[in-house]
Each structure stands twice: as structure tokens, then as C-alpha cells.
Backbone bond lengths (Angstrom), bond angles and torsions (degrees), N, CA, C in turn:
res aa  C-N    CA-C-N  psi(-1)  N-CA   C-N-CA  omega(-1)  CA-C   N-CA-C  phi
1 M - - - 1.493 - - 1.533 105.95 -
2 S 1.260 120.66 45.65 1.392 119.68 176.19 1.506 113.87 -77.34
3 R 1.306 115.07 140.97 1.439 118.46 -179.03 1.555 110.96 -100.66
4 A 1.310 115.35 157.58 1.427 120.48 176.23 1.520 109.52 -59.45
5 K 1.309 113.30 138.11 1.505 117.23 -178.94 1.491 110.03 -84.25
6 G 1.313 116.86 116.80 1.487 119.38 179.82 1.491 108.12 -150.90
7 V 1.332 116.67 161.41 1.453 120.00 -173.02 1.582 109.98 -73.67
8 T 1.374 115.24 -11.94 1.448 116.53 -176.08 1.522 111.67 -95.69
9 E 1.260 119.85 4.22 1.367 123.76 178.90 1.556 114.40 -141.77
10 A 1.372 116.67 150.49 1.436 117.27 178.33 1.515 105.73 -73.46
11 T 1.374 117.12 138.46 1.371 127.16 -176.47 1.560 108.30 -81.78
12 E 1.303 118.75 139.67 1.437 122.38 173.86 1.526 109.91 -81.68
13 V 1.344 116.30 129.18 1.487 119.16 176.17 1.527 106.85 -120.66
14 T 1.359 114.24 161.18 1.451 123.24 -177.33 1.486 109.27 -130.18
15 D 1.390 114.50 173.78 1.421 118.40 173.29 1.507 109.59 -57.80
16 A 1.318 119.54 -34.66 1.429 122.94 -173.60 1.547 115.57 -69.91
17 D 1.358 111.44 -34.93 1.446 115.58 177.76 1.474 119.23 -113.11
18 F 1.344 117.16 11.82 1.451 122.88 178.96 1.548 111.45 -57.46
19 A 1.299 115.48 -46.78 1.491 118.62 -177.21 1.521 110.07 -61.53
20 T 1.347 118.61 -43.62 1.439 120.77 179.51 1.559 112.72 -67.90
21 E 1.337 114.31 -51.08 1.488 122.13 -172.41 1.546 114.65 -73.29
22 V 1.357 115.95 -31.27 1.494 121.45 -175.88 1.474 110.26 -111.61
23 I 1.316 120.94 -63.79 1.441 124.87 -175.69 1.499 112.62 -58.24
24 G 1.373 116.31 -41.26 1.413 120.35 -175.42 1.587 113.94 -93.62
25 A 1.301 115.25 6.55 1.470 117.15 -177.07 1.534 112.09 -75.02
26 E 1.392 110.69 145.68 1.462 118.05 -176.89 1.542 109.77 -80.10
27 L 1.344 118.24 -32.66 1.477 119.23 174.35 1.536 111.48 -90.12
28 P 1.402 115.70 161.31 1.437 117.90 172.54 1.543 105.16 -59.31
29 V 1.322 116.01 153.60 1.459 121.51 -177.61 1.537 109.71 -126.81
30 L 1.233 117.20 128.09 1.474 122.31 172.38 1.566 104.64 -102.63
31 V 1.413 109.05 120.51 1.554 117.36 -179.71 1.496 107.36 -109.43
32 E 1.350 113.74 128.29 1.496 116.32 170.58 1.459 107.55 -101.55
33 F 1.236 119.63 120.72 1.466 125.94 173.01 1.551 102.41 -85.08
34 T 1.352 116.19 119.21 1.495 119.30 -167.68 1.550 109.16 -138.99
35 A 1.302 115.79 169.41 1.439 122.81 175.14 1.554 109.15 -146.20
36 D 1.345 113.62 149.63 1.506 119.07 -179.96 1.563 106.63 -64.20
37 W 1.344 122.17 -32.20 1.428 120.89 -173.82 1.513 114.33 -89.03
38 C 1.379 115.01 12.91 1.446 120.78 -175.25 1.515 113.67 -104.60
39 P 1.357 119.62 99.37 1.490 120.49 -177.86 1.514 112.76 -52.70
40 P 1.306 122.31 -47.67 1.472 119.51 177.22 1.461 115.36 -57.56
41 C 1.340 115.22 -31.13 1.504 119.32 177.17 1.479 110.07 -65.95
42 R 1.319 116.96 -41.93 1.533 121.07 -179.24 1.534 105.62 -64.99
43 Q 1.283 117.70 -42.42 1.455 122.98 -179.97 1.566 110.75 -56.48
44 M 1.359 117.68 -34.78 1.439 121.45 -177.18 1.569 114.16 -78.66
45 A 1.334 114.00 -15.50 1.529 119.34 -174.65 1.627 112.34 -54.66
46 P 1.326 118.21 -47.47 1.485 114.45 179.48 1.505 111.19 -73.44
47 V 1.364 120.66 -29.22 1.444 120.97 176.07 1.566 110.13 -61.46
48 L 1.355 114.68 -46.91 1.421 120.22 179.19 1.552 113.35 -62.56
49 S 1.319 112.27 -38.35 1.489 117.15 179.37 1.536 107.55 -63.99
50 A 1.294 116.98 -46.16 1.496 121.86 179.83 1.521 110.32 -60.62
51 L 1.339 116.18 -43.41 1.445 120.70 179.98 1.526 112.23 -63.25
52 A 1.339 113.94 -40.76 1.506 119.22 179.78 1.524 108.98 -65.02
53 A 1.346 118.07 -37.44 1.431 121.10 -179.15 1.577 110.79 -71.49
54 E 1.299 115.90 -43.63 1.467 121.77 -176.45 1.529 114.74 -73.38
55 Q 1.392 115.61 -36.55 1.466 120.91 -172.00 1.476 112.75 -110.64
56 G 1.339 116.14 16.77 1.470 119.58 -172.55 1.506 116.23 -54.19
57 G 1.331 118.89 -32.93 1.478 120.80 176.64 1.561 114.73 -77.68
58 R 1.290 114.89 -14.56 1.479 118.61 -169.86 1.542 107.70 -116.19
59 L 1.251 120.11 -26.13 1.520 124.65 -168.88 1.468 113.10 -144.09
60 K 1.238 122.65 131.46 1.459 126.21 173.67 1.503 106.70 -94.32
61 V 1.357 118.36 136.37 1.447 122.55 -176.13 1.570 104.91 -121.33
62 V 1.346 115.68 123.17 1.472 121.91 -179.39 1.600 109.00 -130.54
63 R 1.293 112.01 159.23 1.497 118.87 171.55 1.492 109.53 -127.27
64 L 1.334 114.36 141.71 1.457 120.96 178.88 1.577 109.60 -125.33
65 D 1.309 116.49 119.12 1.462 120.14 -178.30 1.527 106.53 -75.55
66 V 1.347 116.43 119.50 1.468 121.90 -173.07 1.538 110.42 -68.65
67 D 1.390 117.85 -33.29 1.429 119.03 -178.83 1.587 113.38 -71.91
68 A 1.307 113.07 -35.04 1.485 116.83 -178.63 1.536 112.51 -87.90
69 N 1.348 117.46 -9.49 1.476 123.21 -175.44 1.464 110.93 -132.34
70 P 1.336 123.01 67.54 1.455 120.38 -171.56 1.538 111.98 -77.47
71 A 1.333 121.34 -21.99 1.467 121.41 -177.61 1.515 109.64 -65.99
72 T 1.300 118.61 -47.04 1.522 122.80 -177.02 1.542 107.89 -70.00
73 T 1.326 117.78 -39.87 1.451 126.27 179.76 1.499 108.97 -57.95
74 H 1.364 115.05 -47.99 1.536 117.78 -178.55 1.459 110.27 -76.58
75 A 1.349 119.87 -30.39 1.531 118.17 -177.41 1.475 108.54 -65.41
76 Y 1.329 120.92 -33.02 1.474 123.65 -178.86 1.491 111.91 -98.08
77 K 1.329 122.00 9.35 1.371 129.06 176.74 1.560 114.15 51.54
78 V 1.313 111.65 47.16 1.458 119.06 176.36 1.536 112.68 -84.82
79 L 1.352 114.11 118.50 1.419 119.02 -178.00 1.493 115.06 -113.38
80 S 1.320 119.99 -22.28 1.484 125.49 -179.48 1.444 110.75 -120.01
81 M 1.357 114.10 148.79 1.457 119.34 178.28 1.533 108.34 -122.08
82 P 1.334 117.93 143.36 1.449 124.21 -5.19 1.599 110.85 -80.64
83 T 1.352 113.87 142.50 1.449 116.37 168.01 1.508 108.37 -115.30
84 F 1.281 116.06 135.14 1.497 121.86 -178.49 1.505 106.44 -108.35
85 M 1.328 120.00 131.55 1.453 122.78 173.85 1.570 107.45 -127.87
86 V 1.325 112.25 139.49 1.435 118.46 -178.66 1.546 103.04 -108.75
87 F 1.366 112.60 126.56 1.450 118.42 177.29 1.502 108.64 -115.05
88 R 1.355 117.37 139.82 1.479 121.16 172.35 1.503 105.45 -139.59
89 D 1.371 113.38 135.10 1.509 119.39 -176.53 1.456 113.55 52.16
90 G 1.352 115.75 38.02 1.419 122.69 178.01 1.542 118.47 79.09
91 E 1.295 118.05 -1.16 1.432 125.07 -174.26 1.565 109.36 -110.86
92 P 1.408 115.89 134.41 1.422 114.87 171.55 1.472 113.66 -74.30
93 L 1.324 117.40 121.95 1.463 124.93 -176.51 1.569 114.12 -90.93
94 R 1.334 112.24 -39.21 1.461 117.61 -170.98 1.488 109.48 -148.45
95 S 1.314 117.01 147.77 1.474 122.72 178.29 1.551 106.94 -132.15
96 M 1.301 116.10 132.07 1.495 122.54 -179.31 1.558 104.26 -132.03
97 V 1.352 113.57 137.02 1.524 116.35 -179.19 1.483 106.47 -119.07
98 G 1.362 117.46 135.18 1.429 124.81 174.38 1.516 113.33 104.13
99 A 1.371 114.94 153.47 1.395 122.37 177.37 1.570 111.34 -64.59
100 R 1.324 116.37 147.81 1.472 118.90 -179.95 1.493 107.75 -151.79
101 P 1.304 120.04 159.97 1.436 122.84 176.32 1.526 110.66 -72.24
102 K 1.337 115.84 155.36 1.418 119.73 -176.25 1.533 113.33 -57.02
103 R 1.299 115.18 -41.32 1.419 119.59 178.76 1.540 114.87 -56.52
104 R 1.322 112.94 -41.96 1.490 118.81 -179.88 1.502 110.79 -69.67
105 L 1.367 112.93 -41.28 1.468 117.24 179.30 1.594 110.93 -64.44
106 L 1.337 117.76 -39.27 1.459 119.15 171.78 1.535 115.24 -59.71
107 E 1.369 114.10 -38.59 1.477 118.99 178.70 1.573 108.16 -63.64
108 E 1.274 116.45 -46.98 1.454 119.99 -177.55 1.552 110.92 -69.35
109 L 1.299 118.82 -26.02 1.476 120.56 174.75 1.476 114.09 -83.00
110 G 1.353 117.09 -15.15 1.468 122.08 -174.17 1.460 114.30 -53.98
111 E 1.283 119.05 -38.70 1.430 124.10 -173.44 1.535 109.84 -76.38
112 V 1.273 120.24 -19.77 1.452 120.65 -175.53 1.561 117.33 -110.93
113 I 1.381 112.85 -13.62 1.463 115.05 178.04 1.525 111.37 -109.65
């Protein structure tokens, strides 16, 4: 269920390409650990799409399906959905759990992007 990679949408990442797409990224990366069965995750989809469109030159926005990608999910000890992690230079800098409005998400990202 991979989506087209574009600046107007969060890119889907997997266990197989997480190292390339997130760890090796030049820009800071916001990763949403998500699941199809998670209503707050679905609620965040338009927020992340807007964020990807608005911050495309400063921030990469990706989504990782926890059910389809257990290795990465376990590696970062993600237990709740949605969990947002910000990576810069391959390192996780910040973790945030739960849906939030775009304004609050931008405030929380302000110190890392």
C-alpha cells in the first residue's frame, strides 16, 4: 500500500527502507508510527499532508505502519499509536504520543527544524 512520493503527502516507509529514508536523510524527518485500525492516526493524515506540503524544504514527513513493520517499531520501543518521532542526522531527538492539532505539532517541532 505504498503511496506516490510527493511533497504534498507523507511518504510511506518500511522496515526495509527506514535506514535510507529516515536515518540517512539530509533533512530532519518526522516519522508517524501509525496503524490502519487507529482512529487518531487517521485523524492525523490531513495534518501530516499539510505539514509535508508547507514544510517540504525544511522537514521530511513519513509514515510507518506498525503492523507491517514490527522491526522498526520494536527498535524504537513504540507502544502507542500515533507516536511521532523526530530524527535529525540519524538520531531520534524527540518523541510525542497522541493526535494533536497542526499548530501544536508545529510548536513542538519548532526547536528541531
